[in-house]
N, C-alpha and C positions, 0 to 999 in steps of 0.2 A: 307643922314642919314636914311631916311625911308627905303631905300634898305637894309642897314645893319641890320635894325630891323626886316623887313618883311621876308627876305630870310631865316634866321635861323628858324623863326616860320613855314615857309612853309616846310623846310626840316624836322623839328621836327614832323610836322603833318604827312608828308609822312612816316617817319620812324615808328611812332606810328601806322599808318594805316596798314603798312606792318606787323608789329609785331602782330597786332590783327588778320590779315588775316592768318598768319602762324599758330597762335594758333588755329584758327577755323579749318583750313585744317588738322592740326595735330590731332584734336579731331575727325574729320570725317574719315581720312585715317587710323588712328591708334586706332579706336574704336573696341576693341577686344571683347566687350560684357562680359558676364559672362563665366568663365571657371572653370573646376573642377580640384582640386589638390588631387590626390589619394595618400595617405600616407601609406606606409608599407602594400601594397597589401590589400587596403580597410579597414585597421584597423581604419582609419579615413578619411573621404572625406570632403573636403572643397569647397564651391562654392564662388569664389572671382571675383572681377572685374579685367579683363585682362589688361595687359600693365605694371604692376608694377614689380619691382624685386621680386624674390621668397622670399627673406629674409623679405621684408616689408609685402608681402601678408600673410606670416605665422604669423608674429608678430601681425598683425591686428586681427588675429583670436586667439590670445593668445597662440600661439605655438612659442617658442623662441629658435632659434639656436644661439650658442655662436658667438659673434662678438665683439672682443676687440676694433675695430676701429669704431664701429657704422655704418658699412655698406659702408665704403669708399673704400674697396678693398685693404687695405694696411696691413692687419694682417693675412689673409689666414685662419681664424678660422672657418668660416661659411660653412663648407664642408657638402655636401649631395650627395647621389647617385641618379642620374637622369636617369631613364630608358626610357625616351622619347627623341625624336630627337628635341633638342633645338639649333642646330647649333654647329659649332666647338668650341674648347677651345679658349678663348680670350687671347690676350697677357697679360692682367691683371691677368689672372688665372694661366698661366703656371709656373711662378716662385714658386708657392706654391704647385705644384703637383709632386709627385713621379711618376716614370714610371708605377708602380703598380696601383696607383690611376687613372692615365690617362686611363689605360686599363680597370679599373673597373667603368667607367662612373662617377667618382667623379667630382663635380663642386662646384664653390663658389656661394652660394645662393644669395649673393648681386650683382652678375654680370649676373645672368640668369634672363631674363624677362619672365613672365608667359603670353604667347600670345595665348595659346591653352591648351586643357586638357593635364595634365602632371602627370606622375607617378614618385614618389620619395621614397627614403628610408632614414630614420633618426634613430638614436639610440632611443630605447623605453624610456629610462630615461628622454628624453627631454619632454615627455608628463607630467612629474612631475614638470617641471620648472614653477615658478610663478612670477608674478609681485607684488612687495610689495610697499606700501606707508609707508614711514619711517619719523620719526622725529629725528632731530639731538639732541642727548642726551648730547654729549660733544665733543669738539675738544681739543687735547693736543699736544703741541709742544714737540717732542722727541729729535730732533736735529735741526740744522740750515736749513735742507731741508726735514725733515720728520715730518708729522703730523699724530697723531692717531685720527681716526674718529670713533665715537661710535654711532650707530643708534638704535632706538627702532622701531620695525616692527609692522605692523597692524595685522599680523597673524604669527603663528609659522612657522619656516623654518626647514626643515630636510636636513642635509647635512653630508658628511663625512669630517673628519679633513683633511685639505689640499686643499679643493675645493675653487672655487672663485665665485663671483657675479659681475654683471655689474651695475655701477652707471649711471643713466640717467642724463646727463648734460643739463640744459636748457639755454636759452639765458641770457646773462648778460652784463652789461656795466662796463667799467673801472671806478674804484673809484677815481683814480688820473691819471695825465698825465704820460704816459709811461707804465701804466698797460694794460693788455690785455682785449679786449672785444670779445664777441662771439654772433653770431646771428644764430638761428636755434636750433636743438636738436641733440645730439650725445650720444654715450655710450662709457665707458671705463671699462676694466676688472681689478678687484683688488682681491687678495687672502683674504679669511676670516681669521682673526687672533684670533677670539674668538672661544671657544670650542663648539662642537655640543650640549652640555648640555644647553648652553645659547641660546635656540632656539627662543626666542622672540626678540633677538637682533642680530646685525651684526657689527663686528668691523673690521676696515681696517687700513692699514698703507700706506699713500699716500706720495710719494716722489716727490718733485718739479723737473721739468725739469731743466737742467743746465742753459739754457738761459732764464728761467722764462716764456716761451711762451706756455707751455702745456695747452690745452683747459680745460681738466678736473682738472689737478693739480692746475692751477691758480684759478679755481672756488673753489676748496676745501680749498686751503691755504688762499685765500683772501676774499672770499664771504660767505662761509657757517658758520653759527653761531648757537649756541644752540637755539632750538625752531623752526628752519626753517624746511621745508618739502623737501624731495627728494625721487625720485623713485629708486628702485633697482630691478634687475631681476636675478633669479638664482634658485638654485645653478648649477654650471657647473664644468666640469673638470674631468680628470682621474688621477690627481696627488693627491693621498691620501694614508693614512697609510695602508700598507699590514700587516695583523696580522699573524706573525709567530715568530720563536725563533732566527732568524739570528741577527747578530750584525748590527745595523743601523749606517751608515755613512751619516750624514746630513751636507750639505754645502750650505751656503747662503751668501748674501751680500745686503746692502742697505735695500730696502723695502721687500727683499726676506726673511726677518725675519718673515713675517706674517704667511705663512702656517706652519712653524715649531713651532711657538708659539701656534697655534691651535692644532697641533699634540701632542706636549709635554704636554700641559694642559690636553688634552683628555686622554693621556696615564696615567698621574698621577691620574686623577679622576677615571679611569677604572681599577686601580691597576695593570698596566702592567709594574711595575717597576723592575720586574725580568729581563727584556730585557736590554741588554747593548746598550747604545746610545752614539755616539761621534758626537758632534755638533760643526762644524767649521764655524765661521762667519768672513768674510773678510771685512776689513775697510781700508781706506787710512790713517787716522790719528785719534788721540784720540777724536776729536769732532764728529766723525762718530759713536762712540760707544753709544749704548743705550740698555736699559733693562739689563744692566750688573748685577745690584744688584739682579734682579729677577732670573737671571740664576745662580748666586752664591748661592742664597737661595735654588734653586731647586737641586743643587749639594749636599747640606747638607742633604736634605730629601731623595734623590735618589742616593745611592752609585754607581749605575751602569750608572749614567749620568755624562758625562764629556763635558764641554763647553770650547772651545778655541777661543779667539778673536785674529785674525792675522792682523797686521798693515803693509801695503805695502810701504808707502812713505819712501824715503831715509832720509828726515829730519822730525822728529816727534816733536810735540808740547805737551809735557807732562804737565798735570795740576800741579799747585804748591801744591794744597792740595789733599791728597789721604787717604781716610778712609778705612783702611784694614779690619775693622770689617764689612764694607758694600761691598767693591769691591774685597776683597782678596788681596794677595800680587801683587805688580807691575809685578813680574816675571810671573804671570799668563797670562799677555798680551804678545803674541809672536810677534816678529818683522819678517816680511817676507811675500812674496807673498803667497796667500792662497793655490795655487796648490802645492807649494814647502813645505808648512807646513803640508798639508795633506799627502804628500808623506813621509815625515820624520816620522810622527806619525804612519803611517801604517807599515813602516819598523821596527820601534823601540819600539812602545808602544802598539799597538792593536793586540790582538791575532786573528789569522784567524780560530781558531778551530770551531767556531759556524757558519762559513760562513758569507758572507756579503750581505747587501742590501743597496743601496745608493740612496739618495734623493738630488737633486740639484735644487736650485731656485735662479736665478739671471740673469745677462747679458750673451750674447752669448759667449764672450771671456772667461769669468770665467768658464762657463759650459764646453766649449771646452777643456780648459787646465786641468780642474779637471777630466774630463772624461778620458783623456789620462792617467792620474795618476792612476785612479781607474782600468782601464783595465790592466795596467802594474802590478798592485798589485793583479791581479787575480779575480777581480769582474766581473761577467758575464754581458754582455751587456743587457741581459734580466732582470737583477736585478738592473738596473739603471733607475731611474724615474726622469723626467725633468719637471720643470715649468720655461720656459724661457720668459723673457720680454725685 
C-alpha cells in the first residue's frame, strides 16, 4: 500500500523538478535582453524585452495592430512589413499571405518573435489607435442570437463610419452547467454601429455563435450587464464610406448590419441624402429581421434610400400580427437568396447612370456570391469594399 502512495509522489516530484529546470534553462538560453523595434524608419523606436511576439511587444507599448482573434494566428489580420531577417514564413502565416505580400516581407505580428533589433513598417494611422476603458450603458436583445451592446467610453473616439474596434474579453466562469468558461484574456473585432458624431460612445451588434461556444459572444450575451466595465481598442479598418456621387449598393447579413447602420446614420446627419443608396439585408427567416421599423422610417425621410430585406429559407414562419404603419407592407419583404435578389434589382430597378460603388459585410459565402453578381452587373472590382467575418 505504501508503494502505491509513495511512487506517485516520487514521480510527481521528479516531474515538478524537471519542469522547474526546463523553465530555468529556458530563461537562461532564451534570454534575449532588451531589443529595439524601429518603426517606419525611426518614426518611433521602442526598447522592449526580447522573446515575445511582435504583436504583444507593440501592444505593451500602446501601439495596437488589428487582431480579430487576439493573437492566436487564426484571423490573419495583424500584418506588418518586416525588413529584418526573422526567419522564413511559418506554416501558420502562409494561408493568409498573397504572393505579393510574401514578396513584400509581410508577416503576421502574432507569429514573429522579437529576438533581436528589428525594423518594421505599419500604417501611420495605427499610431492613433487608443485603448478605452468603457462602462456598459445598455444591452438590448435584437433577435434570438443578436445583442446590441452600447458602451460609454472614458475618452472621445474619432473614427470613420464603417470602422471597427476590438473588445478585450477577460476570464469568466460559467453561470450554470453547460455554459462556457474562459481563462485568460483575448480580443475580438466588432464593427461600430453608432455614428461618428456619438464620439463618447461605441455601439456594437454581437451575434452568438451557432453552437453557443464563442468566447467573446458568450461573454457578451451571458455575462455583460449594465454598469460593468470592459476595455475596447481601436478604431481599425479600411471599410468605410467613400464620399462621392455614385449609387451605393450595400449588402449585409446577420451582425453585418452594424457598419451600415453607422454609415446610414452618418449620411443622414451629414445631409448626404442626395446620394442614392440601395441596402439589401439577407436573412433566413422572419425571426432574423431587426431594425426594420428604423429602416422604414429612414426610407420616408430619405427618398433616395431603399431597403430590401430578403428571406432565403424555403419554409418561412410569418408573424401572425403585422403592423403596416410600422413595418410597411408584407410585400416589402422579398423571398429569395440575397445574391439572386440583388441581381434582379440591379437588372430591373436600379439605374446604372451614376455608376456603382458596393459595400459588402457578412460571411464569406454571401460575399462571394454577391461579388459575382456585382461584377456581372458591371461594378468595377476596385469599387467593391469588403468587411468579411
